[in-house]
Structures are given as C-alpha cells and as structure tokens.
C-alpha positions as a Markdown table, in Angstrom:
| # | Residue | x | y | z |
|---|---|---|---|---|
| 1 | Met | 0.9 | 12.6 | -18.4 |
| 2 | Phe | 2.5 | 9.1 | -18.0 |
| 3 | Ala | 4.6 | 9.0 | -14.9 |
| 4 | Ser | 6.5 | 6.0 | -14.4 |
| 5 | Pro | 4.3 | 4.4 | -11.7 |
| 6 | Val | 1.3 | 4.8 | -14.1 |
| 7 | Leu | 3.3 | 3.1 | -17.0 |
| 8 | Leu | 4.2 | 0.3 | -15.0 |
| 9 | Leu | 0.6 | -0.2 | -13.5 |
| 10 | Gly | -0.9 | 0.2 | -17.2 |
| 11 | Ser | 1.5 | -2.0 | -18.9 |
| 12 | Ser | 1.0 | -4.7 | -15.9 |
| 13 | Val | -2.9 | -4.5 | -16.6 |
| 14 | Ala | -2.4 | -4.9 | -20.2 |
| 15 | Thr | -0.2 | -7.7 | -20.1 |
| 16 | Leu | -2.6 | -9.6 | -17.9 |
| 17 | Tyr | -5.4 | -8.9 | -20.3 |
| 18 | Ala | -2.9 | -10.4 | -23.3 |
| 19 | Ala | -2.2 | -13.4 | -21.2 |
| 20 | Gly | -6.0 | -14.0 | -20.4 |
| 21 | Phe | -6.8 | -13.6 | -23.9 |
| 22 | His | -4.2 | -15.9 | -24.9 |
| 23 | Leu | -5.4 | -18.6 | -22.5 |
| 24 | Leu | -8.9 | -18.2 | -24.0 |
| 25 | Thr | -8.2 | -18.3 | -27.9 |
| 26 | Gly | -4.4 | -18.2 | -28.5 |
| 27 | Arg | -2.6 | -21.3 | -29.7 |
| 28 | Thr | 1.1 | -20.1 | -30.6 |
| 29 | Trp | 4.2 | -18.1 | -29.2 |
| 30 | Arg | 3.6 | -15.7 | -32.3 |
| 31 | Gln | -0.2 | -14.9 | -31.2 |
| 32 | Ile | 1.2 | -14.1 | -27.4 |
| 33 | Met | 3.5 | -11.6 | -28.6 |
| 34 | Leu | 1.2 | -9.8 | -31.0 |
| 35 | Phe | -1.7 | -9.9 | -28.4 |
| 36 | Trp | 0.6 | -8.3 | -26.0 |
| 37 | Val | 1.8 | -5.8 | -28.1 |
| 38 | Leu | -1.9 | -5.0 | -29.4 |
| 39 | Ser | -2.9 | -5.0 | -25.7 |
| 40 | Leu | -0.4 | -2.4 | -24.5 |
| 41 | Met | -1.2 | -0.2 | -27.5 |
| 42 | Gly | -4.8 | -0.5 | -27.1 |
| 43 | Phe | -4.6 | 0.1 | -23.3 |
| 44 | Met | -2.3 | 3.2 | -23.8 |
| 45 | Met | -4.8 | 4.5 | -26.6 |
| 46 | Gly | -7.7 | 4.5 | -24.2 |
| 47 | Gln | -5.8 | 5.8 | -21.5 |
| 48 | Val | -4.9 | 8.7 | -23.7 |
| 49 | Gly | -8.3 | 9.0 | -24.9 |
| 50 | Gly | -9.6 | 9.1 | -21.4 |
| 51 | Glu | -7.3 | 12.0 | -20.5 |
| 52 | Leu | -7.8 | 14.0 | -23.2 |
| 53 | Leu | -11.8 | 13.7 | -22.9 |
| 54 | Gly | -11.5 | 14.4 | -19.4 |
| 55 | Leu | -13.4 | 11.5 | -18.2 |
| 56 | Asn | -14.0 | 11.0 | -14.5 |
| 57 | Trp | -15.1 | 7.6 | -14.7 |
| 58 | Pro | -13.8 | 5.2 | -11.8 |
| 59 | Met | -10.0 | 5.4 | -12.2 |
| 60 | Leu | -7.3 | 3.2 | -10.7 |
| 61 | Gly | -4.8 | 5.6 | -9.4 |
| 62 | Gln | -4.3 | 7.9 | -12.3 |
| 63 | Ile | -5.2 | 5.3 | -14.9 |
| 64 | His | -8.7 | 5.7 | -16.9 |
| 65 | Ile | -9.3 | 2.1 | -16.4 |
| 66 | Ile | -12.5 | 1.7 | -18.4 |
| 67 | Pro | -11.8 | 3.3 | -21.5 |
| 68 | Ala | -8.3 | 1.8 | -21.4 |
| 69 | Thr | -9.6 | -1.8 | -20.6 |
| 70 | Ile | -12.5 | -1.3 | -23.6 |
| 71 | Ile | -9.9 | -0.1 | -26.0 |
| 72 | Ser | -7.4 | -2.8 | -25.0 |
| 73 | Trp | -10.0 | -5.5 | -25.6 |
| 74 | Leu | -11.3 | -4.3 | -28.5 |
| 75 | Ala | -7.7 | -4.3 | -30.1 |
| 76 | Leu | -7.6 | -8.1 | -29.0 |
| 77 | Leu | -10.8 | -9.0 | -30.6 |
| 78 | Val | -10.2 | -7.3 | -33.7 |
| 79 | Ala | -6.8 | -9.4 | -34.0 |
| 80 | Arg | -8.7 | -12.5 | -33.3 |
| 81 | Leu | -11.2 | -11.9 | -36.0 |
| 82 | Leu | -8.8 | -11.2 | -38.5 |
| 83 | Lys | -7.5 | -14.6 | -37.8 |
| 84 | Thr | -4.1 | -14.1 | -36.5 |
C-alpha cells in the first residue's frame, strides 16, 4: 500500500500544504510544527480512505490526490478554527 516513493511524494505534498497554510495563517514555530503533523496525518488518512473506497479519481502516481488533499486541508482548517 505505501511503497517508499508514495510515502516520499505524499509527505512532500503534505509538507507543502502545511508550509502554505502557515504562510497564510500562522504566527509561531509551534503552529508550523502542529500544521505539519496535522497535514501529514490528514493526507495519509485521505490516501488510505481513497484506497479503501477504491476511488479512481485523478491520481498522482499511486496517490489519491483529491481525497488526500481534501482531508489534509480539513485537518488544517480545524486546527485553525480551534485557535491553535
């Protein structure tokens, strides 16, 4: 399910999402670390969900990019709404 190229590309994309989100809304180093962890967790949950549901939406290699992106951004938004 998670070969090393998939893990590397997925974590890279999730890291870019966290960095972009921090540039837009973040203020402290604590927040960037939290955003990074939540983005990784959300991205991997979206990847697993896309895999389990058998979604054949546009994929980036073996990555279910749309559900992974949606869950990753939802995790980031929830963190922001909880005033981290």
